[in-house]
C-alpha positions in Angstrom: -43.1 43.6 -72.3 -42.2 40.7 -70.0 -44.9 39.5 -67.6 -42.7 40.2 -64.6 -43.1 44.0 -64.9 -46.9 44.0 -64.6 -46.6 41.6 -61.8 -44.3 43.9 -59.9 -46.5 46.9 -60.6 -49.5 45.0 -59.3 -47.5 43.9 -56.3 -46.6 47.5 -55.5 -50.1 48.9 -56.1 -52.6 46.3 -55.3 -51.7 44.4 -52.1 -52.9 47.0 -49.7 -56.5 46.2 -50.7 -56.2 42.6 -51.9 -59.0 41.4 -49.8 -61.7 43.6 -51.4 -61.9 41.6 -54.7 -62.7 38.2 -53.2 -65.9 36.3 -54.3 -67.6 33.4 -52.7 -69.3 31.4 -55.6 -68.6 31.2 -59.4 -70.8 30.1 -62.2 -69.0 26.8 -62.3 -69.8 25.8 -58.7 -68.7 26.3 -55.1 -65.2 27.6 -54.4 -62.7 26.0 -52.0 -63.1 26.5 -48.3 -60.0 28.6 -48.1 -61.7 31.4 -50.0 -64.6 31.3 -47.7 -62.6 31.4 -44.5 -59.9 33.9 -45.4 -62.0 36.8 -44.3 -62.2 35.3 -40.9 -58.4 35.6 -40.4 -57.2 38.2 -38.1 -55.3 40.4 -40.5 -52.3 41.5 -38.7 -54.0 41.0 -35.4 -51.4 38.5 -34.0 -47.6 39.3 -33.8 -45.4 36.7 -35.5 -43.8 35.7 -32.2 -47.1 35.4 -30.4 -46.6 38.4 -28.1 -49.3 40.7 -26.9 -48.5 44.4 -27.1 -47.4 46.1 -23.9 -48.4 49.8 -23.4 -44.9 51.0 -24.2 -44.7 49.1 -27.4 -48.1 49.9 -29.1 -46.6 52.7 -31.2 -43.9 50.4 -32.5 -46.4 47.7 -33.4 -48.8 50.1 -35.1 -46.0 51.5 -37.2 -45.2 48.1 -38.6 -48.8 46.9 -39.2 -49.0 48.4 -42.6 -45.7 46.9 -43.7 -46.8 43.6 -42.2 -50.1 43.5 -44.3 -48.1 43.8 -47.5 -46.2 40.7 -46.6 -49.2 38.6 -45.7 -50.3 35.7 -47.9 -54.0 36.3 -48.9 -54.8 32.7 -48.3 -53.0 32.0 -44.9 -52.9 35.6 -43.7 -49.4 34.9 -42.4 -46.1 36.4 -43.4 -44.8 34.7 -46.5 -41.5 32.9 -46.5 -41.4 31.7 -50.2 -43.6 34.1 -52.2 -44.7 33.2 -55.7 -46.8 35.2 -58.2 -49.6 34.0 -60.5 -50.9 35.4 -63.8 -53.1 38.0 -62.1 -50.0 39.6 -60.5 -51.0 38.6 -56.9 -48.4 36.9 -54.7 -49.0 34.0 -52.4 -47.1 31.5 -50.2 -45.9 28.8 -52.5 -47.3 26.0 -50.4 -50.6 27.8 -49.9 -51.3 28.5 -53.6 -50.3 24.9 -54.5 -52.8 23.7 -51.9 -55.4 26.1 -53.3 -54.9 24.8 -56.9 -55.1 21.2 -55.6 -58.4 21.8 -53.9 -59.8 23.5 -57.1 -58.8 20.4 -59.0 -60.5 18.1 -56.5 -63.7 20.1 -57.0 -63.5 19.8 -60.8 -63.0 23.5 -61.3 -60.3 25.3 -63.2 -57.5 27.0 -61.3 -58.5 30.5 -60.3 -56.7 33.4 -58.5 -57.9 33.5 -54.9 -58.0 37.3 -55.0 -59.5 38.1 -58.4 -61.2 34.7 -59.0 -59.9 34.8 -62.6 -59.0 31.6 -64.3 -55.2 31.2 -64.4 -52.6 28.7 -65.5 -52.0 26.7 -62.3 -48.5 25.7 -63.5 -47.4 29.2 -64.2 -46.2 30.4 -60.8 -43.0 32.3 -60.5 -40.9 33.2 -57.4 -40.8 36.9 -56.4 -37.2 37.4 -55.4 -37.5 41.1 -54.5 -40.5 40.4 -52.3 -38.8 37.5 -50.6 -35.7 39.7 -49.9 -37.9 42.4 -48.5 -39.8 40.0 -46.2 -36.5 38.5 -45.0 -35.1 41.9 -44.3 -38.3 42.9 -42.4 -38.4 39.6 -40.6 -34.7 40.1 -39.5 -35.5 43.5 -38.1 -38.5 42.2 -36.3 -36.5 39.3 -34.9 -33.7 41.5 -33.8 -36.1 43.9 -32.1 -38.0 41.1 -30.4 -34.7 39.5 -29.1 -33.5 42.8 -27.9 -36.7 43.4 -26.1 -36.3 40.0 -24.5 -33.0 41.1 -23.0 -34.9 43.4 -20.7 -36.6 40.4 -19.1 -33.4 38.3 -18.7 -32.2 40.1 -15.6 -31.9 39.2 -11.9 -34.7 41.6 -11.0 -37.2 40.1 -13.5 -40.2 38.3 -12.2 -40.9 34.7 -13.0 -43.4 35.7 -15.7 -41.0 38.1 -17.3 -38.1 35.7 -17.2 -40.2 32.9 -18.8 -41.4 35.4 -21.5 -37.9 36.5 -22.3 -36.7 32.9 -22.5 -39.6 32.0 -24.8 -38.8 35.0 -27.0 -35.1 33.9 -27.3 -36.1 30.3 -28.1 -38.5 31.4 -30.9 -36.0 33.8 -32.3 -33.3 31.0 -32.2 -35.5 28.5 -34.0 -37.1 30.8 -36.8 -34.1 32.1 -38.7 -30.4 32.3 -38.9 -30.5 35.9 -38.0 -31.8 35.1 -34.6 -28.7 32.9 -33.9 -26.5 35.8 -35.0 -28.2 38.2 -32.7 -28.0 35.8 -29.8 -24.3 35.5 -30.3 -23.6 39.1 -31.1 -25.6 40.6 -28.3 -24.3 38.3 -25.6 -27.6 36.6 -24.8 -26.0 33.3 -24.0 -24.5 34.5 -20.7 -27.9 36.1 -19.9 -29.7 32.8 -20.4 -27.0 31.0 -18.4 -27.5 33.5 -15.5 -31.1 32.4 -15.3 -29.8 29.1 -13.8 -29.5 31.1 -10.6 -33.1 32.0 -10.6 -35.2 30.9 -7.7 -37.9 29.5 -9.9 -37.6 25.9 -11.1 -39.7 26.7 -14.2 -37.2 29.4 -15.2 -34.2 27.1 -14.5 -35.8 24.4 -16.6 -36.5 26.8 -19.5 -32.9 28.2 -19.3 -31.5 24.6 -19.4 -33.6 23.9 -22.5 -32.3 27.1 -24.2 -28.7 26.4 -23.3 -29.0 22.8 -24.7 -30.3 24.3 -28.0 -27.3 26.6 -28.1 -24.9 23.8 -27.3 -26.2 21.7 -30.2 -25.1 24.4 -32.7 -21.3 24.2 -32.7 -18.2 24.4 -30.5 -18.2 28.2 -30.4 -21.6 28.2 -28.7 -20.6 25.4 -26.4 -17.6 27.4 -25.2 -19.8 30.4 -24.8 -22.3 28.4 -22.7 -19.5 27.0 -20.5 -18.2 30.4 -19.5 -18.4 31.6 -15.9 -19.7 29.1 -13.3 -22.2 27.5 -15.7 -20.5 24.2 -15.6 -20.5 24.2 -11.8 -24.3 25.0 -11.8 -25.0 22.2 -14.2 -23.0 19.7 -12.1 -24.8 20.9 -9.0 -28.2 20.1 -10.6 -26.9 16.6 -11.6 -25.7 15.9 -8.0 -29.2 16.3 -6.6 -31.2 13.2 -7.2 -34.6 14.7 -6.5 -33.9 17.9 -8.5 -36.3 18.5 -11.5 -33.5 19.9 -13.5 -31.3 16.8 -13.3 -32.2 15.2 -16.6 -31.9 18.4 -18.6 -28.6 19.1 -16.8 -27.2 15.7 -17.8 -28.4 16.2 -21.4 -26.9 19.7 -21.6 -23.6 18.6 -20.2 -23.5 15.7 -22.7 -23.9 18.3 -25.5 -21.2 20.6 -24.0 -18.7 17.7 -23.6 -18.5 17.4 -27.4 -16.1 20.4 -27.2 -12.5 19.6 -26.1 -12.2 23.1 -24.5 -15.3 22.4 -22.4 -13.9 19.0 -21.5 -10.8 20.7 -20.1 -13.1 23.1 -18.1 -15.0 20.1 -16.7 -11.7 18.5 -15.6 -11.0 21.6 -13.5 -14.2 21.1 -11.5 -13.5 18.7 -8.6 -16.0 16.0 -8.2 -17.6 16.3 -11.6 -16.3 13.0 -12.9 -17.3 11.3 -9.7 -20.9 12.6 -9.9 -21.2 11.6 -13.5 -19.9 8.2 -12.7 -22.5 7.8 -10.0 -25.3 8.7 -12.5 -23.8 6.3 -15.1 -24.1 3.5 -12.6 -27.8 4.1 -12.0 -29.0 2.1 -15.0 -31.6 0.2 -13.0 -33.2 3.4 -11.7 -33.1 5.6 -14.9 -31.6 3.9 -17.9 -32.0 6.9 -20.2 -30.3 9.2 -17.8 -27.5 6.7 -17.2 -26.9 6.3 -20.9 -26.5 10.1 -21.4 -24.1 10.2 -18.4 -22.1 7.4 -20.0 -22.0 9.2 -23.3 -20.8 12.3 -21.4 -18.0 10.4 -19.8 -17.0 8.9 -23.2 -16.8 12.5 -24.6 -14.7 13.6 -21.6 -12.1 10.9 -22.4 -10.8 13.3 -25.0 -9.1 15.2 -22.2 -6.2 13.4 -20.5 -6.9 15.2 -17.2 -10.4 13.7 -17.2 -9.0 10.3 -17.9 -6.8 10.5 -14.9 -9.7 11.7 -12.7 -11.8 8.8 -14.0 -9.0 6.4 -13.1 -8.8 7.8 -9.6 -12.6 7.3 -9.3 -12.5 3.7 -10.4 -13.1 4.1 -14.2 -9.8 2.7 -15.3 -10.5 1.5 -18.9 -9.8 4.9 -20.6 -6.5 5.2 -18.9 -5.5 1.7 -19.9 -6.5 2.4 -23.5 -4.2 5.4 -23.5 -1.5 3.4 -22.0 -1.8 0.7 -24.7 -2.3 2.9 -27.7 0.0 5.9 -26.8 3.5 6.7 -27.8 6.4 5.7 -25.6 6.5 9.1 -24.1 2.8 9.1 -23.4 2.9 5.6 -22.0 5.6 6.6 -19.6 3.5 9.6 -18.5 0.3 7.5 -18.1 2.1 4.8 -16.2 3.6 7.3 -13.9 0.1 8.5 -13.1 -1.2 4.9 -12.8 1.3 4.0 -10.0 0.0 6.9 -7.9 -3.6 5.7 -8.0 -4.9 3.6 -5.1 -6.5 0.6 -6.7 -9.0 -1.9 -5.4 -8.3 -5.6 -5.8 -10.6 -5.8 -8.8 -8.9 -2.9 -10.5 -5.5 -4.5 -9.8 -6.7 -7.6 -11.5 -8.0 -5.5 -14.5 -4.6 -3.7 -14.9 -2.8 -7.1 -14.8 -5.0 -8.5 -17.5 -4.8 -5.5 -19.8 -1.2 -4.3 -19.5 0.6 -7.2 -17.7 2.4 -8.2 -20.9 3.3 -4.6 -21.7 5.0 -4.2 -18.4 6.8 -7.5 -18.7 8.3 -6.2 -21.9 9.3 -3.0 -20.3 11.0 -4.8 -17.4 13.2 -6.7 -19.8 13.8 -4.2 -22.7 12.7 -0.8 -21.5 14.7 2.3 -20.6 15.7 2.9 -17.0 13.0 5.5 -16.4 10.4 3.2 -18.0 11.7 0.3 -15.9 11.4 2.3 -12.7 7.8 3.2 -13.4 7.0 -0.4 -14.5 8.4 -1.8 -11.2 6.4 0.7 -9.2 3.1 -0.3 -11.0 3.9 -4.0 -10.8 4.8 -3.7 -7.1 1.4 -2.0 -6.6 -0.8 -4.5 -8.5 1.1 -7.7 -7.5 0.0 -7.3 -3.9 -3.3 -8.9 -4.9 -3.3 -12.6 -5.2 -5.4 -12.8 -8.3 -3.5 -10.1 -10.2 -0.2 -11.7 -9.2 -1.4 -15.0 -10.7 -2.3 -13.2 -13.9 1.2 -11.6 -14.1 2.8 -15.0 -13.5 0.7 -16.4 -16.4 1.9 -13.6 -18.6 5.5 -14.7 -18.0 6.7 -11.9 -15.7 9.0 -14.2 -13.6 11.7 -14.7 -16.3 12.3 -11.0 -16.9 12.4 -10.4 -13.1 14.9 -13.2 -12.6 17.1 -11.9 -15.4 17.3 -8.4 -13.9 17.9 -9.9 -10.5 20.6 -12.3 -11.7 24.2 -11.5 -10.8 24.9 -10.2 -14.3 21.6 -8.3 -14.5 22.0 -6.3 -11.4 25.2 -4.8 -12.7 23.2 -2.7 -15.1 20.5 -1.6 -12.6 20.8 1.0 -9.9 20.1 -0.2 -6.4 16.7 1.3 -6.1 15.5 -0.6 -9.2 17.1 -3.8 -7.9 15.1 -3.4 -4.7 11.9 -2.7 -6.7 12.4 -5.8 -8.8 13.0 -7.9 -5.6 9.8 -6.4 -4.1 7.7 -7.4 -7.1 9.1 -10.9 -7.0 8.4 -11.1 -3.3 4.8 -10.1 -3.9 4.4 -12.7 -6.7 5.8 -15.5 -4.6 3.3 -14.6 -1.8 0.3 -15.4 -4.1 0.5 -19.1 -2.9 0.7 -21.1 -6.1 2.9 -24.1 -6.5 6.1 -22.6 -8.0 7.5 -26.0 -8.5 5.1 -26.4 -11.4 5.4 -22.9 -12.9 8.0 -23.0 -15.8 10.5 -20.2 -15.9 12.2 -21.2 -19.1 12.3 -24.6 -20.5 12.2 -27.2 -17.7 13.5 -24.8 -15.0 11.4 -23.3 -12.3 12.1 -20.7 -9.7 13.0 -23.4 -7.2 15.3 -25.2 -9.6 18.7 -25.7 -8.0 20.7 -23.3 -10.2 18.1 -20.6 -9.9 18.1 -20.9 -6.1 21.9 -20.9 -6.1 21.9 -17.7 -8.1 19.6 -15.9 -5.7 21.5 -17.2 -2.7 24.7 -15.8 -4.3 23.0 -12.5 -4.8 22.0 -12.4 -1.1 25.7 -12.4 -0.2 26.6 -9.7 -2.7 24.0 -7.0 -2.5 22.6 -4.3 -0.2 20.5 -5.0 3.0 17.2 -3.9 1.5 17.6 -6.3 -1.4 18.9 -9.0 0.9 15.7 -8.6 3.0 13.4 -9.0 0.0 15.3 -12.1 -1.3 15.2 -13.6 2.2 11.5 -13.0 2.4 11.1 -14.8 -1.0 12.9 -17.9 0.5 10.7 -17.7 3.6 7.6 -17.9 1.5 8.9 -20.7 -0.7 10.0 -22.6 2.4 6.5 -22.2 3.8 5.0 -24.4 1.0 5.2 -28.1 1.5 5.7 -28.5 -2.3 8.8 -26.3 -2.6 10.5 -26.5 0.9 12.4 -29.6 0.1 13.8 -28.1 -3.1 14.9 -25.0 -1.2 16.5 -27.1 1.5 18.3 -29.2 -1.0 19.7 -26.2 -2.8 20.8 -24.5 0.4 22.5 -27.7 1.5 24.3 -28.2 -1.8 25.4 -24.6 -2.0 26.7 -24.4 1.5 24.8 -21.2 2.0 23.6 -22.1 5.5 26.6 -20.4 7.1 25.8 -17.1 5.5 22.1 -17.5 6.3 22.8 -18.2 10.0 25.2 -15.2 10.2 22.3 -12.9 9.4 20.9 -13.3 12.9 23.4 -10.8 14.1 22.8 -8.4 11.3 22.4 -4.7 12.1 19.6 -4.5 9.5 16.6 -5.4 11.5 14.4 -6.5 8.5 17.1 -8.7 7.1 17.7 -10.3 10.5 14.0 -10.9 11.0 13.7 -12.5 7.5 16.7 -14.7 8.0 15.4 -15.9 11.4 12.1 -16.8 9.8 13.8 -18.7 7.0 16.0 -20.6 9.5 12.8 -21.4 11.4 11.2 -22.9 8.3 14.2 -25.1 7.5 15.5 -25.8 11.0 13.6 -29.1 11.4 15.3 -30.6 8.4 18.6 -28.8 8.7 19.0 -28.9 12.5 22.5 -30.5 12.4 23.8 -28.0 9.8 22.5 -25.0 11.9 23.9 -26.6 15.0 27.3 -26.9 13.5 27.3 -23.2 12.6 26.1 -22.2 16.1 28.7 -24.4 17.8 31.5 -22.7 15.8 30.2 -19.2 16.7 28.6 -19.0 20.2 27.8 -15.3 19.6 25.2 -16.3 17.0 23.5 -18.6 19.6 23.6 -15.7 22.0 21.8 -13.5 19.5 19.0 -16.0 19.3 18.7 -16.2 23.0 18.7 -12.5 23.3 15.9 -12.2 20.8 13.8 -14.8 22.7 14.3 -13.1 26.1 13.8 -9.5 25.0 10.5 -8.1 26.2 10.1 -5.6 23.3 11.1 -7.9 20.5 8.9 -8.5 17.5 6.5 -11.3 18.3 7.0 -13.1 15.0 10.7 -12.8 15.1 10.8 -13.9 18.7 8.7 -17.0 18.0 10.9 -17.9 15.0 14.0 -17.6 17.1 12.5 -19.8 19.7 11.5 -22.5 17.2 15.1 -22.5 15.9 16.4 -23.2 19.4 13.6 -25.8 19.9 14.6 -27.7 16.7 18.3 -28.0 17.5 19.5 -31.6 18.2 18.3 -32.1 21.8 21.1 -34.5 22.7 23.8 -32.0 21.6 25.5 -31.5 25.0 27.7 -28.6 23.8 24.8 -26.6 22.6 22.8 -27.3 25.8 25.6 -26.1 27.9 26.1 -23.0 25.8 22.4 -22.3 26.3 23.0 -22.8 30.0 25.8 -20.2 29.9 23.6 -17.8 28.0 20.9 -18.0 30.7 18.3 -19.4 28.3 17.0 -22.1 30.6 16.5 -19.9 33.6 14.6 -17.3 31.6 12.4 -20.0 29.9 11.8 -21.8 33.2 10.5 -18.6 34.8 8.3 -17.8 31.8 6.8 -21.3 31.8 6.2 -21.2 35.5 4.3 -17.9 35.1 2.1 -19.6 32.4 1.4 -22.5 34.7 0.4 -20.2 37.5 -2.1 -18.4 35.2 -3.4 -21.8 34.1 -3.7 -20.8 30.4 -1.5 -20.4 27.4 -3.5 -17.6 25.8 -1.8 -14.9 27.8 1.4 -15.1 25.7 1.7 -14.9 22.0 0.2 -18.3 21.1 0.3 -21.9 21.9 3.2 -22.5 19.5 5.3 -20.2 21.6 4.6 -22.2 24.7 5.4 -25.5 22.9 8.7 -24.0 21.8 9.5 -22.9 25.4 8.8 -26.3 26.7 10.8 -28.0 24.0 13.9 -25.9 24.8 13.5 -26.4 28.5 13.2 -30.2 28.1 16.7 -30.3 26.6 18.4 -30.3 30.0 16.6 -33.6 30.9 18.6 -35.4 28.2 22.0 -34.8 29.8 21.2 -34.9 33.5 23.6 -37.8 34.2 26.5 -36.0 32.5 26.0 -32.5 33.8 25.5 -31.7 37.5 24.6 -28.1 36.6 21.6 -29.3 34.7 20.5 -31.4 37.8 20.9 -28.3 40.0 18.8 -26.2 37.6 16.1 -28.9 37.4 16.0 -28.9 41.2 16.1 -25.1 41.5 13.0 -24.7 39.3 11.4 -28.0 40.3 11.1 -29.0 36.7 9.5 -32.4 37.4 6.6 -30.7 39.1 6.5 -28.1 36.3 6.3 -30.7 33.6 3.6 -32.5 35.6 1.6 -29.3 35.7 1.8 -28.9 32.0 0.1 -32.3 31.5 -3.2 -30.7 32.4 -3.2 -28.3 29.5 -5.8 -30.1 27.4 -5.8 -29.2 23.8 -2.1 -28.5 23.7 -1.0 -31.9 22.4 2.6 -30.8 21.7 3.1 -29.4 25.2 1.7 -32.5 26.8 3.8 -34.7 24.6 7.0 -32.8 25.4 6.2 -32.8 29.1 5.6 -36.5 29.2 8.9 -37.2 27.4 10.7 -34.9 29.9 9.1 -36.8 32.8 10.4 -40.0 31.2 14.0 -38.7 31.3 13.6 -37.3 34.8 12.0 -40.5 36.2 14.8 -42.7 34.6 17.3 -40.7 36.6 15.4 -41.1 39.8 16.9 -44.4 40.7 20.4 -43.0 40.4 19.6 -40.0 42.7 17.6 -41.8 45.4 19.0 -40.7 48.8 19.8 -43.0 51.8 18.6 -42.1 55.3 21.0 -40.1 57.5 20.6 -40.1 61.3 22.0 -38.1 64.1 24.8 -39.7 66.0 22.8 -40.2 69.2 20.1 -42.0 67.2 22.4 -44.2 65.2 22.6 -47.8 66.0 24.6 -50.7 64.5 23.9 -51.7 61.0 22.9 -55.1 62.3 20.1 -53.5 64.4 18.4 -52.0 61.2 19.3 -54.8 58.9 16.2 -55.8 56.9 14.1 -53.0 58.5 13.1 -49.4 57.7 14.4 -46.9 60.1 11.6 -45.6 62.3 10.2 -42.2 61.4 11.6 -42.2 57.9 9.2 -42.6 54.9 11.0 -44.5 52.1 9.9 -44.6 48.4 8.0 -47.9 47.7 9.5 -48.1 44.2 13.0 -46.7 44.6 13.6 -47.9 48.2 15.1 -44.6 49.3 14.2 -41.1 50.3 12.5 -39.5 47.2 10.9 -36.2 46.3 9.7 -34.8 43.0 12.1 -31.8 43.4 15.3 -33.6 44.5 15.4 -36.8 42.6 12.4 -36.3 40.3 10.3 -39.2 41.6 7.0 -39.2 39.7 5.2 -40.9 42.6 5.2 -37.5 44.2 3.3 -34.4 43.0 0.4 -36.4 41.4 2.5 -37.1 38.3 1.3 -40.7 38.1 -2.4 -39.7 38.2 -1.9 -37.1 35.4 0.0 -39.6 33.3 -2.7 -42.1 33.7 -5.3 -39.6 32.4 -3.1 -39.0 29.4 -3.3 -42.8 28.5 -6.8 -42.1 27.2 -5.6 -39.2 25.0 -6.7 -39.0 21.4 -3.2 -38.3 20.2 -1.3 -41.6 20.1 2.0 -39.9 20.5 0.9 -38.4 23.8 -0.3 -41.9 24.8 3.0 -43.4 24.0 5.0 -40.8 25.9 2.8 -41.1 29.0 3.1 -44.9 28.9 6.8 -44.6 28.7 6.9 -42.4 31.8 4.8 -44.9 33.7 7.0 -47.7 32.5 9.9 -46.2 34.4 8.2 -47.6 37.6 8.4 -51.1 36.1 12.0 -51.1 34.8 15.1 -52.8 36.1 16.6 -51.4 39.2 13.3 -50.5 40.9 10.9 -52.5 43.0 8.7 -53.9 40.1 6.1 -55.4 42.4 5.6 -52.1 44.1 5.6 -50.3 40.8 2.8 -52.6 39.6 0.9 -52.0 42.8 1.3 -48.2 42.3 -0.2 -48.5 38.8 -3.0 -50.7 40.1 -3.9 -48.3 42.8 -3.8 -45.4 40.3 -6.2 -47.3 38.0 -3.6 -47.5 35.2 -3.7 -51.2 34.6 -7.0 -51.2 32.7 -6.1 -48.3 30.4 -2.8 -50.0 29.6 -4.6 -53.2 28.7 -7.0 -51.1 26.5 -4.0 -49.7 24.6 -2.8 -53.2 23.8 -6.3 -54.3 22.7 -6.2 -51.5 20.1 -3.5 -53.6 18.3 -1.0 -50.7 18.0 2.0 -50.8 15.8 5.6 -49.7 16.0 7.2 -48.5 19.3 3.8 -48.1 21.0 3.2 -51.8 20.4 6.7 -52.6 21.9 6.1 -50.4 24.9 2.7 -51.5 25.8 3.5 -55.2 25.3 6.5 -54.8 27.6 4.4 -53.0 30.2 1.6 -55.7 30.1 4.2 -58.4 30.7 5.6 -56.7 33.8 2.1 -56.1 35.1 1.0 -59.7 34.5 3.8 -60.9 36.8 1.5 -60.0 39.6 -0.4 -63.3 40.1 -3.7 -61.7 41.2 -3.7 -59.5 38.1 -2.7 -62.3 35.8 -5.4 -64.5 37.3 -8.1 -61.9 36.7 -6.7 -61.1 33.2 -6.8 -64.8 32.1 -10.5 -64.5 31.5 -10.2 -61.4 29.4 -10.6 -62.6 25.8 -9.8 -59.1 24.4 -6.4 -59.1 26.2 -5.6 -62.6 25.1 -6.5 -61.8 21.5 -4.3 -58.7 21.6 -1.3 -60.6 23.0 -1.8 -63.2 20.3 -1.7 -60.5 17.7 1.5 -59.1 19.2 2.9 -62.6 19.4 2.2 -63.2 15.7 2.9 -59.7 14.2 5.5 -58.0 16.4 9.2 -57.9 16.0 11.4 -60.7 17.5 11.7 -59.0 20.9 8.0 -58.1 21.1 7.0 -61.7 20.2 9.2 -63.0 22.9 7.7 -60.6 25.5 4.1 -61.4 24.2 4.9 -65.1 24.6 5.9 -64.5 28.2 2.7 -62.6 28.8 0.6 -65.4 27.4 2.3 -67.9 29.7 1.5 -65.6 32.7 -2.2 -66.0 31.9 -1.8 -69.7 31.1 -2.5 -69.4 27.4 0.8 -71.1 26.5 2.5 -74.0 28.3 5.8 -73.4 30.1 8.4 -75.9 28.8 11.4 -74.5 30.5 12.6 -72.3 33.2 13.5 -69.5 30.8 10.4 -67.6 31.9 10.7 -67.2 35.6 7.3 -67.3 37.3 8.8 -65.6 40.3 11.4 -63.1 38.9 13.5 -60.9 41.0 11.8 -57.9 42.4 14.4 -55.6 40.8 15.0 -57.2 37.4 13.9 -59.6 34.7 15.5 -62.1 32.4 13.8 -60.5 29.5 15.6 -57.2 29.9 14.7 -53.6 30.4 13.1 -50.8 28.5 16.2 -48.6 28.7 16.7 -48.5 24.9 13.1 -47.3 24.4 13.6 -44.5 26.8 16.4 -43.2 24.5 14.8 -44.1 21.2 13.0 -40.8 20.5 14.9 -38.4 18.2 
């Protein structure tokens, strides 16, 4: 008969009393310690799951004790998992009997049965399949019963102790056998455990999180089960509280759950979850392990496109860009449409330009119309940042943009896309790089003549919104000193100035403003071309005047219009009179008078505005002799006194320069407007009576020998003009110095009392500053003016005598004599003779010249020499 049959019989009959046949010592020596200690085991006294018996469960435990004793290993006194039988027919746990035989061998004894102590063959152990199956069935029943009992403790009404006991039971059942996992799933224990996250005890919540994490590690089915209800919201809530004990476990649990795509979609529906995880992922310095798990969770969430979009909205843009690069054309279009709606920081704009700039450049040139529309929107968004715009330019975006904006290219684009392309180009040009060095294709740049011609042609043949963007592009290119000359040259060669000027009366406000700004940028170099257009169409000039005089006009537009008027040729009589007809001078005179009364230029837009106002107002001083209406206006608003007041605005060099030049023009005309005394008939006497004498009671001008006033004939001896001009002789700006000197020189010119003029300057302490200017060895027109003035002053013998000992003055005159032009050398020679540094060989130099003239000539040509 096979040995297995007796074994089975012994198994059935002998295990209930297996402990009665043990012996402690054999004839061969002492037995292993396991045999000595097995009687000390608590046979069946401890439940397999470590639970004490409640009163209501004692009957159930007692019923199963007999069955439990049959499944115990005689050595370990624990339920066997892998039972094997030896020759004596007794069954043991495989690991326990192997350990027993090993200890026997270590003692030098033969292998014996731990129950009967009979010598057996240690290698002859056989598995007991039936017993193993019985134990597994019994264990499954026990696990099922224990898990079901645990369900009674996983309720809202359970105490903390009961909830913890139930969760421990679930965890033990989950870990011990597969049946426990089946019971957990079949009996719906996962939602019960998840409900424990609402428990008021932190210990219960922590234990529940641990259990849920073990469930989530199993498979996607368990992950989906865990995520049901509001579990995800509870987990995210724990993550959001930094001081919460459950935070680390919650992050770990969410990381496990995020391995399921279905759970990822659920997370995407919870507002703020991505943002909270992103915050944790950025806390590497505080908790590196927690930050790493949060980062892994975010990476798992990238499987869901909704999560990727939320990440992008919260500043995590790389996953979205990866989808954009790797996706199909349809997916790229969808992702790009989402990208253009996201508000990006400057750093993220730069990232987008670096990652997908080339991709969008290709779409602009070769993409479908829907793709181009989305590409233009994204490019318009990211190109507003200077750094990202530079990246796009490096990626070659300019050429595709120019091609779609060319006259041939716009035929195939709807107007909205043309406008979008122009907006992108406008943003790129605003980045401030030198576009004269950025290649477009071959040797051409965006400021090459043919490129500019093409864009100018497009301005004349497109809609106002696109016109506006193109004009803004030219405004920015004209604002750069490196490209403005190229733009001016192309405008001049194309003859487009007429069209550009005509935009000042456009009904499209943005286009009008852009054109005015462009004309302002080029008006200094193209003043004659602009003047020619304005002369042919006075209504255009009227539009500029109206913009300047409107109280509610845009400040930038108003300033640009003013600068255009200020840069027009100032000796253009026709334009000046047209400005007079438009009422420009009266408006500007009143505005400047208000500024002077306030004593500051900061109450209007800025100092540039004041300078433009003064420059326009000064135009009328250039045609006083030809136009009586200009004289009348100058008298009405007392312009000589107004320009004198403007000299005191220190820090505004341009205003002081223009005011001094205006005083030059006004003072030159003084000698032609000097009045003669009129007397009542009863006071008049014969001309012989007053010959050679001044009429009594009448104060005559010392220089002009007539009746003078600063209002009527613009005499600068009145109104403290001389004193303020003398102060300006020490100005740091040489141009202001020269203009102030020119104004003072009008008191020394032909047609006036030169001796009295010298006396006025001497009394105003102007002689020494004039000498100091000459000692600085100036060049150009300043050298000519000051040398001329010094020669006139040195005609006064007392001044010449005092100056003869001034070595600095002598040296300066010698320098002018040696280095000046022919006329300056001749005047310097005369000055040197006045102070006896050169001998007088002839009577060419008159030591006693006429009081109203000189053989050397006047400074009239210098008064008209400025542009």
